[in-house]
GUMAR-145095 format. One record per residue: z negated, y, x of N, C-alpha, C in turn. Coordinates in pm, whole numbers, plus 50000, padded with zeros to 5 digits. Each point is the difference from the previous one (the first is absolute). Example, Ala and Ser with C-alpha at 12.3 -4.5 7.8 and 13.67 -1.06 7.14 Angstrom:
! GUMAR-145095
492204943151319500005011949911500005012050090/500725010549965499945011950082499275010949923/
END
This chain:
! GUMAR-145095
508885068452802499704991349886500295007549870/500614993349901500285006849872498715004649932/500155010549920498855004849925499524989049906/498694998549984499494989149916500125003049851/499864989649922499795001249856498505001549978/499635009749919498595001849962499824993849862/498954992149983499684995049867498665005849957/499925003349873498755004749938499714990549886/498934992050016499724989249905498545000849955/499674991049909498644999149950499984998349850/498814998449942499904998049856500475012149920/500254997749874500375010749909498895010449994/500395012449979499085011349977499275004550126/500514996550118499355004350124500655012450061/501125004649943500615012250051501174997950094/500714989049986501134997050090501125010449987/500295004449879501085009649982499695013150070/498765004749986499625012650062500074999450151/499484989250059500054998650145501444998950048/500834992849928501404998550040500715013550004/499735008249900500615013349998499555008350120/498724999550030499495007750114500614995250130/500124987050017500624994650120501465004250009/500714999349888501435003350000500215014650037/499205008949945500175014350030499635003050145/498974993350052499535002850135500904993950107/500654988649970500704992450103501514999749982/500505006549894501434999349975500414986649944/499304995649899500254986749944500625000149863/500474988349960500484997549864499314987649949/499734999549870499164989649943500874989249932/499674987650031500654988549937498964993349910/500294999149873499064994349904499784985150024/498724995950002499644985850011499054996149888/500205006049884499274996249879501024993249908/499814987249974501024992249929500305005649862/499035006449934500235004949866500625014049998/499905007350109500665013150005501504998850023/500474987950023501444997750008500665001749863/499204999149892500564999949866500105013949940/501165002949942500225012849934499125001049875/499345011349986499205002749882498564995450010/499674991950099498614995650018499325010250093/499605010949941499555011550076498495002049992/499495001749879498585003049983499154988250044/500374988149958499194988250030500024995850145/500965004850077500074996650143499565011650088/499595011249939499625012150075501135004750090/501234998949950501175004350076500005015350011/500205005050120500045014450018501235005849933/499805010649924501135007149943500765007050112/501275003249974500835006150104499355012750055/499405008149914499395012550047498824997350093/499304988949979498824996850080500364994250136/501274996650020500414994150127500195010450110/499855012649964499965011150097501225000350091/501154996349946501225000650080500174988650098/499064990550002500114988650092500914989449937/501054995850068500884989849941499244986949975/500234994349882499424987149963501144990249971/499804987650040501034989849985499444988149919/500904993449927499694987949923499025002749886/500165011149935499325002849873501054999449889/499624994349886500865000649880501384993850024/500024988150058501304993950030500354988449906/499024994849927500254988549913499635003249856/500724993849907499615000649859498834990449977/499235002849895498804991949977500334985749959/501224997449963500414986449964500314991550123/500075006150117500384993150123498804992550056/500214987550040498964992350067499955004150146/498805002850049499855004650137500434989250098/500545004350113500404990950107499505005850131/499074993150065499485004950127501084999650107/500854989949997501064999250101500985011549985/500305004049876500885011649981499315012750046/498715001249968499255011650047500035000650153/499864988750066500024999750146501295006350053/501124996249942501285005450044500085015149977/499545004449882500055014249968499075008150089/498794994850023499035007350081500495001250145/500544989350054500465000650138501215009150014/500865000449899501125009450003499505014449998/498975002749917499445013549994499355003750133/499274990650060499365002650129501065003250106/501094992450001501065002450098500625013849980/500225004049876500605013149973499075011250046/498714998449970499045010450038499915001350152/499914988750068499945000450147501305005450059/501114997149933501285005150048500095015049994/499225006249913499955014649993498945005950093/499354991450078498975004850090498695002949930/499824994649881498785002349923499094987750009/498785001449949499014989250006499924993249863/500264987049991499824993049872498504997649975/499565003549881498604997849961500014991249876/499604987650018500004990149892498655000949929/500005003249872498745002749930499934992149871/498884992649983499814992749875499004988850016/499604994649887498974989750000500494986049972/501314997949997500554986649977500144993050135/499004992050034499914994450134501194991950043/500524991649912501144991750037501245008750024/500145010849925501155008950020499905007250134/498795003950039499825006350130500404990350111/499504987949990500334990150103501494996649999/500594999449882501434997249992500815010650073/499565012549992500745010950062499884999850151/498814997450053499805002150143499824987250081/499744988849936499694987950074501154990150001/499874990150088501034989850017499854989349891/500315003849878499884991049886501384996549947/500184987249967501214995549933499584993849866/500785003149897499624995649866500964989349949/499454988649954500874989749942500745005549879/501134993849971500765004349884499324996249870/500725001849891499444996849868500984991249924/499484992549906500814991249915499745004249856/500985006249933499775005149865499524989449902/500544987850010499604989449907498554996150024/499654998050127498634996650034499065011149961/500385012450029499155011449965499795000949849/501074998349923499875000749854499064989149948/500094988150060499114989249958498545003150028/499745005750117498625003650034499515011549913/500885009449970499615011049911499674994849860/500764990149955499724994149869498644993050001/499694993050108498694993650013498895010550004/500265011050067499015010750005499705005349860/501065002049922499815005049864499274989949912/500274987150022499414989749916498584996350044/499804998450130498734994750050499045010850050/500555011450040499155010750053499914999650151/499615011450056499975001450146498954990950064/498874998149932498924992050060500464985750026/500764994249907500464986350017500964998950118/500905009750014500934999750111499295002950132/498965008249994499245002850122499294987350048/499494992049904499374987350038501014990750066/501234999849952501044991950062500295005050141/500055013350016500245005850132498874996450096/498764999949951498864996750085500104985950055/500594991049924500214986350049501124999450103/501075007849976501174999350087499835008250127/499295011349989499875009150114498695007949985/498884994350043498705006749982499955013950063/500665001950114499965013150065500695010649915/501144996549940500695009549914499195003049875/499384989749942499195002049879498825009250029/499434998750118498875008650035500425014550015/501275002350032500495013550023500595006549876/500144992549891500635005249877499004999349886/499845011049930499075000149887500434990049893/499054993149937500354990249895500775006149883/499875013049980500715006449889501345005950036/500404999150127501265006050044501134990049981/500454999049876501004990049966501295001350078/500445012350026501265002150070499964994250140/498935002650073499914995050137499764984950003/499274994849900499794985649994501324992849979/500815005249909501314994049974500855000350127/499995011350069500815000950122499524990150106/498694998650014499474990650099500434985749967/499884996249874500414986449961501504998050019/500775010449972501454999150019500344997750147/499375007750088500274998650144499624986150049/498874995049953499564986650041501044989549960/500495001149876500974990149954501355001550070/500405012350030501305002250064499994996150147/498915003350069499984998350145499334987250046/499164994249915499234988550041498875003450095/499735013050013498935004750088498995007949918/498775001250049499045008549930500485014449994/499705006849891500365014249988499355008150110/498774996350039499295007450103500714999350134/500834989950020500734998650126501095010550014/500405006549890501055010250008499465013450045/498695001350018499415012350052499474997250140/500825002950102499594997050137498975010150050/499724999450130499045009250059500475014449992/499125009050041500265014349986500855004750118/501314999249982500965003550105501005009949942/499895012650041500855010449946501365000250070/501035003549924501335001750059500205014250050/499065008849975500045013850048498725003150077/500045009750092498735005650043499375006849879/498734997749976499395004849876498595005250024/499665010549929498645005149992499544997749856/498984991749983499564996549866498635006149971/499945007949896498795007149962499564994949862/498744996349990499444995549873498915009449951/499985002249870498975008249938499044991149923/498715002450017499024992049928498885009049950/499304994849899498905007049936498884990249971/498755004849994498934991349950500334995149860/499584987849969500364993749873499645008749879/498815005850000499585008049884500915012249982/500365006550110500875011749990501394996149956/500514988750051501324995449958500014996849851/498964993349952499914996949857499975012849917/499275010050049499925012749927501375006749994/500704999950111501335006350002500974992749908/499924986949998500914992449913499755003449853/498735000449961499695003649862500505014149968/499825009250095500495013649979501505000649989/500694992350084501465000149994500504994649866/499394989349951500444994549872499775010149888/498865006950004499765010549901501065010950006/500395004050120501045010150016501354995049951/500274987250020501254994349950500095001549850/498924996849930500015001149854500185014549957/499335009250068500125014149965501415005350026/500664994250098501345004750037501114994249912/499644991449904501004994549909500514986350037/499154992050061500414986850046500474991249886/499305000249887500404991549888501425003649954/500295012949995501345004249960501044995350102/499655000250129500924995150103500324985349978/498974992049975500214985749980500814997549872/499705007849896500764998349875501485002950023/500285010550077501395003350030500664988950081/499304994850098500564989350082500194987149921/499124997849902500174988349914501305000849924/500385012249962501285001949933501184998050092/499755000050131501074998050099499964985950059/499234991049937500024986150041498874995550090/498915007950006498914996650090499474985949977/499864995949874499434986849972500844988750059/501305002450016500894989750055499954999650152/499395009950062499955000450146498904991150053/500374989450071499014990450046499005006250097/500465009850078499125006550097499325012149939/500775009349948499445012749954499024998349885/500264990449912499134998349883498624995150037/499854994850122498704994850044499255009950089/500555011950017499365009950087498675004449941/499095003850090498685004649957500145011849904/499274999349892500045010549900501114997949899/501194997350046501144998049910499794987349917/499554989250064499744987749926498925002149895/498985007750035498895002249906500435008849883/500785010550028500455008749890500994992749911/500824991450058500914992249915499224991549900/498864994950041499184992149907499425009049890/499655012350036499555009549897501145003149904/501205002650053501135003449914500404988449910/499724987950047500324988049920498924997149896/498935008149999498934997949904498984989550041/500064995450124499074989650045498645005750038/499995012350052498775006450044499915014049943/498805005249978499875014349972500275007950129/500305012749986500375008050116498865000850102/498775000849950498855000950091499904987550087/500304988449943499954987750078501114999850104/501185005149964501105000350096499625008550122/499345011249976499585008650111498944993150084/499024993949933498924993350074500544988250081/500934992649943500584988650072500855004850117/500635011649987500765005650111499075003350117/498845005649971499045003050106499564987150067/499654989949921499534987550058501084993350085/501214999549946501094993450074500325007650128/499955013149996500305008050119498934998150106/498754999149959498944997550098500174986350066/500364990049920500254986850059501165000550099/501045007349961501175001350086499645007150131/499185010349993499595007350120499264990950097/499174991249948499304990650087501004990550068/501034996249924501024991450057500765007350111/500305012749976500685007950104499145000950125/498715002749982499095000850115500044987250082/499934988649931500004987150070501314997950074/501115003649938501314998150063500105008350128/499695012849991500195008850115498974997550109/498814995449963498994997150103500454988950094/500874991349954500454988950084500955004650111/500545012049989500965004950097499255007350112/499934994150120499215006150107500605012750057/501235003249963500665011750056499625012949929/499454998849880499705012049922498785007250057/500125012950016498925008550049499445007749880/498734997649969499435004249874499375013850009/500185007649891499405013249985499165000249873/498935007750003499215002249879500725010349914/500434995849883500795008849914499185011849948/498674998850003499175011049952499515009050114/500564998350119499675008850113501055011050006/499635012649969501015010749994500665002950134/499384996050110500605002850130500824988650057/500004988649932500674988250057501505002150016/500645005949900501455002050008500365009250115/499245010850020500285009250111499874992950133/499014991250013499824992850125501194990850028/500474993249898501144991050018501245007950038/500245011049932501175008150031499935005050144/498835004650043499855005050136500274989050102/499494988149974500194988950093501464995750006/500675000049886501414996549999500835010450074/499685012749979500735010650069499764999350151/498774997150040499704998950142500744988350064/500154989249924500694988150054501495002250011/500515010049929501435002049998500744989049926/499254991549933500564988649927500884991350089/499554998950126500804992150094499534985650006/498774997449961499454986750013499814993749862/500094986849989499804993349870498534998949964/499325011349999498595000349962499485013950022/498835003049949499445013250017499535001750144/500155012150051499495002950133498484999849996/499394994950106498564999050002499325013250034/
END
């Protein structure tokens, strides 16, 4: 049986990057990015992207491949991720898919097909989003596809627009495009979780570190490179809030506080998304011995089976 793809998933600030590096060094792996915002060049501090020196010589794939003006495409990511997985396996190495963008993870490893897009229809929905706001479009989505509306935050304008676009193009509910959990690869899926209070504490600490590391300057530089025109990148956590500060809409302290609040809401959404996947085997991110146990079990299994050895 071919060597499996390992995924490391879970909410933001749970330590996915660190565990992925440990797995890669122990098992002879290479890491494929599954964080939708780390695909963008220059979005480093706000996405907690590992610097080259911190990658410890472990090859990383699908980092810094798009300009911030580019609209994200999950279907394009699917093609790129599967090509990277094939190349890594062709070298006899282990692909380790790491990140918290749940749809991107599923796009890479699961039997998902994505409907096309219609630029005219998309532009019309984007114009309605700008005029009416995300809440109004979310209410429309709730009427057309209650299951999709329940799975998408009312403030996530980008995903609401995409759901409405798919419904109009296909004549089917958006939720129907996400079938059951059926992987196209043998896969070992590892999830990291933390108690809510600890996760909230880590998120607040990470945002504070972002500001100390020069996050505002990063966003200002990206704004000069067209960040505001990027439909996807401009809405990223932290970047959207700092853009409002730079535009004079908020004081800097409010931008930081809103980043913490938005990130905590996002983390809860990530938890809900990944909890629905019965294949994920969960680890306590605050257990210092958990990673060693997983590595030992994977090594004992020889990575021959599509799951951890018992």
